[in-house]
N, C-alpha and C positions, 0 to 999 in steps of 0.2 A: 328341538325339543328332544328329550330324552326318555328312554324306555328302559324297563326294567322288567324282570318276569321275577314274582314274589317269592318263587321257588327258589331262585337264587339270592336275590336280595330282599330280604324279610321285611316288612315295613318299619319295623322299631329303626332297620339302619337305615332306612331312605328318609324316616321322620328326622332322627339324627343330623343327617348329612345337611337337610336343608335349612334345619336350625344353627347349626355351627357355621355355615356360610352366609346365613342373613341373608336366603333367597326370596324372591318377588317375584309371583306367579301363580299358578294352580297346579294341582296336583290330581288327576284321574285316576282312580282306581277302580278295573274292571274285574269284578270277581262274580260271575256270570249266575243268575241273570241280575246281579245287582251291579250298579254305577254310582259311583260316589263323587263328587270333585269338590276339594279342599283347596282353600285361596288363601294365599300365605301373603304376608308385607315384612321383610327387612326379617325374615325366619321367624315369625310369629305367627300362627293359624289365625284368621280373621273371620272365615266364614267356611262353611259348610252344604253341601247339597247332595240328595241324595233321590234316586228314581223308586225308590221304596216309597209309599203313599203313608205307611204306619211311621216313618221317620221323619216327614216334614214337619215346621214348624206348628203349622197348623193344627194337626192331629195332636202334638205334642202338648197344644194350651188347651185343646178338649180335653185330654186326660187330665190334664192339670185342674180343669173345670174354670177356668181362666176364662174360657170363650165359647161361646155355643159353636155348633155344627154350622150353622148357617153363616155365623160371623168367618168361620174359619175358611169356607166357601168363598166370601168376599174378599179375603185376604190374599187368595189364590193369582198370580198372574203368570204370564207367561214366561217371563223371566222369574224363575225360583230364588235368584239374590235379591231380590227386592223384598223378600218375606220381611226381613228385619226391620226396613224402614217403614213397610205398612204396619210393623207391629206396634212401633214407635207413633206413628199416625194417627193410628186409633184412639190412643190417650187413655188407655187401661192400665190402672194400678201406678204407683209410682215409679220415677227413672230406676231409682236403687233396687226395687220388685224386678222390674222389666230385664234388668242387666243379669241381676241371679239366675232367671229363667232362662235367659238367652245362652248363659254359658254352661247352664245345666243340660239344653238341649245339643249343644255344637260338641261339649264333652261326648254327650250320649251316640252321637256320630262316629265321634274318633276312635273312642277306647276299641270296639270290636275289630278295627282294622289291623290292629297288633297280632290280633289271631287268625288274622287269614292265610292260610297254607298254601294259596295257586291263585293265579291272575295277574295282571299288568296293572302297572303303573307308568303313566306318562306324565313329567312334569315340563309344563309350558312356561318358559319365561314372559311376564306379561305386567304390563303397569297394574299396582295395586288396585283394587276396587275401592269407590267411594265410602270415606268415613261412615256415611250414614248408613251403607249396606252392611258395615261390619258387626261383628261380637268381638266386644272388647274383653278376651280373658285376661286373668293374672298372673297367666306364667305357661306359655306353650310345654314349657322343661318339666313343669309340676303333671302335665299331662303325658308327657310323653314316659313318665316315669311312672305314672298310673296305669298308663298303657301294658309295658312291660310286666308290671307286677300282676295285671290281668292274665296273661298267656301260661293256660296249663296243660299246651301240647307241647311234650318233651322235644320231638322232631323241628319246634319253631324256635323252641330254645337254642337247640344246637345249632340252627341254621343263623341264627342271630348270634351267638358268641361268635361262631366263625373260629377259626383256625386256632387249635388249641396252643398250638408250638409258638405261636406269635407271644415274644415279651414285650409287658404292658408295665408304664410308671406314671406316675404325676404328670401331667403338664404343667407348664410354666406360663403358656397362651391361652388359658380358657378363660371365657369370662363367668365360668360357674366355679365352685369351690364344693366340697363336702361340706361346708357349714352354712351356705347360703342357697341349698336345695332341699325342697321338704322329703326329707330323710326320716326314718323311724329310726330309734335307737337302734335297733339290729341290725339294719342297715348302713346306718352312718359308721359302726362299730366296724364291720367289714370293710367298708370304703376305706377308713383312716389306717386300718393293719397292712395296706402295702407300704410297705417300706423302703425296698429294694426293686430295682429292676428285676423281674422276673417272670416265666412263661404263664400265661391264662392257667394253663395246667396244674402248675406247680402252686401258684394263688389260692385255685379251688381245692387244691388236697388239705389247706388249713383247715377246711370246714364240712368235715364230713358228715357232721348231723344236719348242717345245713347247705346242703350241697346247691339245691333251686334255688335257695333266697342269695348265695353266693353268686351264682351263676346271672341272675337277674341284675343284682348289685354291679356285676361287669358289663352286661349289656347297656346298662343305664348309664355307668359311669362315662364309657366308651362314645354314646350317643350324644351325651353332651357334654363331651370333651374333655371332663376332669381326668379322664386316664386318656395316654397318647399309646399307640401301638408304635412298637419299634420294631423294624425289619429283623426278621429270624437271623441268624450269625450263621453264614457260610463254613462248609466245613474246612475251608483253610483257614479260617479263624486261630490264631495262637491258643485263644481263650478257651477255645470249643475244645480244641485238640489235648490241652493239658484238663480239663476235664474228663475226655474219654478216656485220655491214659489212665489218671486216678482209680476210673472205674474199673478199666481191666486190669489194673495190680491189683484191687482190692477183690475183684473177682477169681483171679487166677490163685491169689493168697488162700482165699474160701475152698478153691477147687482140689488144689495140692498138685504137686509135679507128677505125683504117680499116677492122677488117673487121666490117663492120653487121650483115651476116648472123648473125655466130656472137653477137653481141651482143643481137641480138632474140632469138636460142634461150636464149642464157641468163636471159634477161627472162622467157621464157616459161614457163623451167623454174621460176622463182621463183615466177611465179602458177599452180601447177597446183594448189593447193589451193584454190583460188575459181574455178574453170571447172569446169562441168559437162561431160558427157560429149557435148553437142550442141555447144558450144564449141568442145571441142577440135577435134572433126572439123568443124568450120566448114559445119556444117548446120541448115537449120529444123528445128523440131520434128516437121514434117510429113513428112520424108524418108522415103522408100521403103527398102526393105532394099536393095535393088541402088544405089541411092544411096549409102548408107550402108556398102557394100563397098568399092564403087567409089573415095568420096572416102578412106577409109581408107588404101586403096593406092595414090592420091596422097601422103598425109601420109608414109607410110612412105619413099617415094621421097624426099620432101622433105627429110625428116629422117635421110637415109641415114649412118650416124656416118662411113662412109669418106670421106665430102665434107666433115668438119669436122677443124678442129684438133684433135690430143689433149687439151690444156686443157680443150675442152669434152664432152668426150665423156660423161662424166657427166651432165651437164647432158641432153645429147639421148637415151639412153639411159631416161632418168625421162619423157620426153616420148614416147618409143614404147611404156614400158609403159603411160601414161597411154591413147595410141590404142589399143593392145591391148585396154585394158580398157573402152575405151566401145566399141570393134567388137563386142565380145565381148556387152557389154549392151546393145546396139538393136539388133543384129540376130538376137534371141532374141525370141521372140513371146512365151515365158512369163515373161520378166523386164522387158522393155521397158514395159508396162503400170505395172507398180511401181514403175518409176523415174520415168515421167513423173508419178504419183501423189506422190513425195516432190518431185518440182520443184515440183508445184501447192503441198503445203505448205511446201515451204521458201520459196517468193513470199509465201504468207500470213503467216507468219511472222518471215520475215528471219533465219533459222538460221546463213546463211552454208553454205557449200560443203562443210565440214568436216563438218556435220551432216548433211550429206546423203551423204555418203561413209561417215561411224558408221551411219546405217542401213541403208545397201549392206550393209555388212560384217556389222552383225547379224541382218539377212534369212537372210544365206547361210549364217551361224553356227546359226542357227536350223534352218534346212532340212536341214544337216548330223547338226545332234542328231537330228532327228526319225528321218530316215533310220537312222540308228546304234541308237537308243531301239526302234526297232521290228524290229530283228536281236534287239538284247540282250531284249527280250520275247518273242520267240520261243522262244529258249532258257532261258528261266525266270530272266534275270538280273535281276529287276524293280527291285534298288535301282538297280545302273546306270541302266537306263533314266528310272529317277524324277529322279537327277541330272541326267540331259541334258534330258529334257524341262521341268525348272524353269528352266534356261537359257534354253530354246527360248522359252517363253511368258512369261520377261521381256523379251527381246527383242522378242517379236511376241506382245502381247497378244491379237491378235485371231485366233489360229492356232488354229482351232476343231479339227482334227485331232489337233493336239499335245496340247490340254487334254483332247479325249477318251482319248487313249492314255494320259496321266498319270493319269486318273481309274481307268481300266482297273486299271492295275498299282498304283494305291493299295488297290484293293479286295482286293487279292491277301492283304493283311495286314490282319487286323480291327483292328488299335489305329489304322489309319489310315482306316476307313471312314469318320469325319465329312470328312476332306481328300477322298476322293473324290468325296464329295457335292458338297462344294463345286466341285471341277474340274466334273462334270458340270453341275451349275448354272452354271458359268461356260461351258460350249460351250452351253447354251440361251441364255443373255443374246445370246449374239452368233447362234445360228440357233435359233430357236424352235421350227422344224419338224424339227430333229435326231432322227431317229427312234431311233437306236440309243440316245443320250444320255439320250433317255426311259425307256426301255426299261430300261437301266443303273440308272438314279435309282432308278426304281419296285422293282428287284430288290433294291436297298440297302435302301429302305424298308421294303419285306415281312422283308430279312433281322432286322432290330431291331425289327419288333413293329409299326410303323407302318402298318396293315392301309390307312385311308383315305387317306394320300398314297400307297401306292405304287396305288391303286384310281385316283386322279387320272393318274397316270402314264400309265398303259395305257389309262383312257379319251382323254387326248389323245390318245395315238399311234393310236388308232381313227378319231379326228377327222381326224387328218393323211391315215392310210393307212387305209382302211375295212377293207382285207383282209388286214391283217397278224395272221398265224397267232399269233407269239410272242405278242404282246400277249392277241390274245382268249384264249388256253389259258392265260396266266396270270392275267386276269380271271376269267375261270370259274372256276381253281380257289382264288380270294379268296373269291369269293362262296359257294361249298360248305362254307368254313370254320365 
């Protein structure tokens, strides 16, 4: 099984991956309180079910005046995937009309998923359902394009398009092309205009009046594999260096040699990736919070955009963002010690300022994931919480509370108890005195019939916290067996 969090991997991306890789199985999408299951065969959607009664095939046919409510109840069974077969067996309408209605119903279940902004998607590889229970769509690719067109939420579009710095080009391996997928004239014109390899950001700039439509075209073309994504060139790439050099020469020519102040600002902007928060504020590591705030304000005045020529405004804005970020981190009593620790590690391993910034970003993401996962676990969305927590502990391997919450979510599913035990053991490897993890691990051992191991866990708790009633009660119950 593969798990994805829709805030991280939007549905358009997931559907495109399944189509391109021709996967077979079922995709479960949970968006509380809704749960939908999409069945795939060789990359094509062949059936869907929903926990919402108003999205059932019977309800759809009643609204279309094809069957009565009583007939709809007769078609219902314990297995909702039997609905299609039951409709065919009822002998209503001719076969062509039944297929048309079934396609309309299936599409009505799938299209809204493209606009879901949070939730969990879990894909399980299984044999395809029997042909008698399938809906035969004319083209899953067309449904994906329609789903992307239906997105109106700008945040979902932004997530679906991904990193704008990535380069795209036409793929020579896709089974689809601009000419054989159902695009309208405007969309086909936009897609066909991709001539050379270029960044998504650069491509979108060609359509200032059609930015939303162009973004949807890019998402659709990437989902179908018509556009392939090329890795971003590294800074060491000679081609990239030449481009940077050319831009710098043009910028220097525009500024002029006399404006040394602007030249120094541009030079500083070019060095931001290798400058830490203390260096950008020009303060010692021992600076107090008051000194940091005062110096940050001084720096903001020094780099007031109004006092610089327009040609260097972009560099000035980059400097100001770095100043704000530095002040935010260093004046936060909770985050500054962690940043200082990263600087110490950086000095030991000589990893570069980019490594520090990456670790800062990862820590921030880990904390955000933990907070969101805690909310999801309260509502019972354990799948979603697990996805976020796995990324959190991947970014922060010593994040004790994230490991503990991960184990607590995993133990909800009997199939994941081994993973839960490993998560609790990970907590104890970081903090051997974590009482809650010891009790939870003991409970897992007890449920699996490993009484001796459970007893050891409870006894360890009582060594740490002699008055712990939970451990005492569990230990007494074990001894009575």
